[in-house]
N, C-alpha and C positions, 0 to 999 in steps of 0.2 A: 711245352715252355712258352711262356708269355714272350710276347713281340717287346723290344726296346723301347722306354717311354719316348725316343726320339722318335721312332716309326709311329707308337702307336695316337700320342699326343701332342706331335709336333704343330698341327695345324690349330690346337687351342692356343686362345690369347694368354693362359699363362699353363703350359705343359706342367710343372711340377707339382701346382695347385691341383689341376685335373686328374691328376694319376696318383694322389692322395686320398681322391673322393670317388673316382670312378673304377672300373676295372672291365678289362674282356676278356669273356671266358667261352670256351668251346662247350655247348651247351650238348648238340647229338648232329647225324650226320644229314637229317632234316632240316634241323631249321637252323643251325650252324651257330657262329655265334653269336652272343648276348650281352648287352652292355649290365652289370651289375653294380649296385651303392655300395661300396665300401666304409659308407658312415651315414646316418642319420640325415635325412633332410626333411624340414618341414614344409607344407605346403604353400606354395612361392618363391622358396629358394632358389635361386639359380646354379643349376646344378653345373653348367660350365658354357663357353664361349667360345665357339669355333670358326674357323675359316672353312669353305671349301677347297679339296684338292684341285679342283677346277670348274669356270664356273663360264657359262654362256651367254648373251641374250637370245632369246625365241626368232629365226629369221626373220615371220613377219612383223615383227613386232617393230624391227630395224627398218626392213620394208616402209611401215607407214609412218617412219620418221619418228618413236618414240628415242628418246636420247638418251642413251646410259651409258657410264663405263667402260670400256671394255673391259676392264679388270676387276673392279671389285662392284659394277652394277649399279653404283649410285647414281640417281637422275642427275641430269646433266642440264637440262632445262628448267630456270625458274617457275614457281608459281604464276607467276602473274604472264610470262609468255606461256606455259602449259595452257594456261585458262583461255587466254587470248587465241590460240591454234584450234584450239577444242570447240568454244563460242562461235567463232570467225568473228570475232570483236576484236578488231585490231587497236583501237584505243583505249580498252578495260585496261581500269585501274585497279588495283588490287588495296585494300588498307593493312593497314600494320605491314609493307614489305618487307620489314627489320626481320618478321620472322620465318621468312625463307632461307632456310639453311644451305640451300645450293649457293655456291660459290665461285661463281665464272671465271673472277679475276684468276683462281688457281687451275683452270683447265687446264690441260696441257696435249697438245697433237702430238702422235709420234711422225717424227720429222721426214720418214722416209712415205707411210701409206697416208698419212695423216688421220688414222682414227685415231681416237679424242677420248683422252682420259679424264678424271676428275682430279689429277696432281702429280706433281712431277716422281712422288712415290707409287701411283699404280702404274706411271707409265715405264718405271725402270725396273718394277715388280713382275709384269706383264714381259716386258723385253728379257728377263733371267730366266723365266721360266720356259716362256713358249713362242714370244712374239719375233724370238728373232728367228726362227727356225718357218713361222706362220707370215712373216711380213710380206707383203704383197709388191709393195714399194709403189714403184708410177702403176704399175696392173691393179691398181687397187678396185678401179670403175669397168676393167676392161672385160665384159662377156664371156671371150674367149678362152678364159685364163681357165684352168681347171678347176680351183678351189671353186671360184664362183658359178663355173657350169654344175659343179657337185652341190650347191647351197641353191642354185635354181630347180636342180634336178628333186632335189629336198621336199624343199618350196609346192612344188607342181603335184607332189601327194600327199603331205603333212597341212591341209587347210586349218585357221584358225577353229579350235583353241590345240596347238599343238603339245604331245607327250613329250617331248622332247628337242635336240638339236645338233645334228650332224656334227656341230662345231666342239661339242666337246665331246666325242671321239678324236678327233683332228686334232683338240687342246691334249689329248690324256697321250696321243701317241707322237705329240709335239715335245710334251714334257718327259717324257723318258728318251729319245731320241735329244735334245739339247740340253739333259743332264750331266756335267762331270761325273757326278755318282748314279751311275742309271740304275743301281742294286739298289737302291733307297726307291727311288719311285717306283718300283717293281715289288716292293715290300709293301709300299703304299696301297697300292692297286691292289695286290693280291690277297687284301685282307678283306676282301669281300668277294672272292674266289670259294668260297667253302659250297656256295650251289652255281654252275655256272649253266650254258644252256646245254645241257646233254639231250636231256628229252625232243625226238622229234619235234614237238608244237613248240618247243622253246627257243629251238634253232635259230628262228628268225624274229618272232614277236611281235605283236602289234607296233612297235616301236619306227619297223620298218619299213612297214604300208604291205598293201598286197602287190603295188605293181615292183616293188625290191625283192618280191620275192623270184621274179625272173631272175637276175641280175645277182643272186646269192651266190653262185659261183663263181663271183670274182672274189670271194675270201674266206679266208680258211677255216674249216667249220672251227677247230679249235681257237679259231685267234679273233676275225672282226667281226663273228657270231655271238662269242661269247660276251664279248665288248658290249655290243647293245643290251645282252640281258643282265648285265651287270648296274649299268647305266639305269635300264629300266625298275630294278632293283632296287637300286641307292641314290635315285636321284630326287631331289627336293625342290620345290618350285617357290620362287618367290614372285613379289609383289613390292612393287616401288613406285610411290606416286610424289612429286612435289608439292604436288596442290595438297593433295590430302593430310601432306605432313603441316602443312602451312592452316587448312582447319584444324588438325588437333592443334595448334600452339593460338589457333584464335579460341578455341572452347577454354583451353586455361587461363585465359585473360580474366582478371578482375578488372567490372567496367560497371560504372551507372547501369541502372535496371534500361533506361533508355537508350542507350546506346550498344549496350548486350543485344537490344531488339531490331534494331535498325542492322548489327554484324550478323543476326544469325537471320534475317530475313535476305540483306544481299548476297549470304552465301547458299539459303536455298532458291533464291531465283540463280542465281549462277550455277547452281547442280540442276535447273531444269534447262536452261540455254545450253546446255553440254550432254552428251552422254557419258556417264561418269566414268573415271576411265582408271585402272588400274592395269600399271605393265606387268606382264608377267615374263620373270627370267628363268633357267636352270638353272641348276647347280648339283657338283657331283660332290657329296660330302663324307665325313669320316666317321664319327661314332654316333648318331642320333641317337640309335636305339632300333630294335626290331618292332615291331606291331602288335597292337593289342585292341580291342573292337572295347576294351574299358583301362583305358591307357593311363599311364599315373604319370606323365611326364609331355611336356608339347612344346614343341618348337616356332617361335619366331624369329621374326628380323624387324625389331623396334627401332633400330639404328639407319632402317632403310638403304642397305647393302647388303652385301652378304655375309655381312657376319651373324651365322647363327645362334640364336641363345635359347637353351634347355635352360627348361624351370619346371618345376614340382607343380602336377596337380591336384596332388595328395600326399600328406605324409608320407616319408618313403621308409624302410627299416633298411640297414647294414644288411650284406646278402640277399637283398630285393632284386630283380630284375628289373632296369630301368625301359620302359615300353612308352614310345608315342605312337600315332592314330594313323595310320594312314589314308584315313576317310575320314569325309568330315563329319561334324555333328547329325545333321540329318543322316544319312548314311548309314550313321552309325547305329541308329535310330530303327533299322529296315530290318527283315527275316534274316537270320541265321545264313539261308541258301541265299537270298540279295547279295550278303557282303560276301560269302566266298565265290560267288560270279564277278564282284568288280571286283576285288584281289585277283583270282585267278588271272584274270585277262589282261589286267594292270601291272601286277606285281610277281605272277606265277607260281604262285605257295598259296597250299591250303591252310588257315588258321586255324590252332587250337587251342587259342586262351581262353583262359576259364568260361566267359561269357560263353563261348561255340562249346566247348563243350557240355555247358550244361542245358544247350538246347539241343543237343545230338539225336532227340526223339522228334524232333519237332517236323511238320511237313515238309518236301523239300519245294515247296512254292514260292516262286518270286515276291517282294510285294505288290506286285502290280497284280500278281494270281489271285493274293489275298484279297486286294481291291476289289477284282472283280466277284469272286465267291462270294462274300458278304454282298455287293450290291445283285447278284442275286437272288442270295438271301430276304433281302428287304424287299424283292421285290414281290418273289414269294407269298413274305407275311403280307402283306398290305394286300394282294392280290386273296389271302383265305380271311381277312377283317371286312375284306367288300362282301 
């Protein structure tokens, strides 16, 4: 029985449109559910735009003073502030400052704990969903507060680059506890529970880190451990940067050739002066689709916040499963064995997409092993030629 539209696509920007274009079907006990097209999509079409169920900034990013909205993750630092901090040049001025989309005049702090939001709307949305329960009030900077101690413990075993944030789990739990309709939020999260952490090797998962295995007894097997597996297999990273947005806007300017050369030279020098920054956050999303090593769709975040845009990479026919790739472009070009190793370690499944099935008879070598074998072969050939 299909889940109600209110549950399945309620986080989409246009739920009725999404439900008319795609549907979620049960595939099998191994793969679980999948996203399928109900209409034809052309390459480049936007399939839907979706908000995450819950999101949070990586803890190390926050410690490094990467300022972002506590709800939608939009950058709070202007492009000029960003470039000054990263370059160490306090008097640096960016040309065309009007191209920066950050609006500090709209920023709103929580009146109790002072965490910052990009707007009054985001502050209210966070308060109504989870922040009422998680707000630390005057204890926000108290290192002895249990929630701050939990975050410090997480950072101590998860050095950058992080794979998740403990605050994702905290906000998931708070969303259910704080909701008037707790059943609705439980249904939303349960959509991802077709395969929870039942196998011994999946119970803690790499998200916990080795040291956390010692305290895994703190959590019930069917509760918190499954929660980690849930986030591990359904999490989506986001990169946002006000500076990169400003650069893209500058690229789109129509300028006389001399001004274009001057602007390009300025930007090139700016990137030489700083370590190019991309801020990474973690989102827990709804319906982005299963993985394929040959994806027909791609998730992106063009609005510089948590809104996921799912777009077709190729023509998609009605009834066809819509799949994204959990691997980057370089990883997808690696051997089948290497791809399976990455997916198994990070997402807890073995891929059975068309590409993987067609390579079933390939040798069980990682891409590094293949390079070593090729290198040995080349050395042997060179010696033979001599």
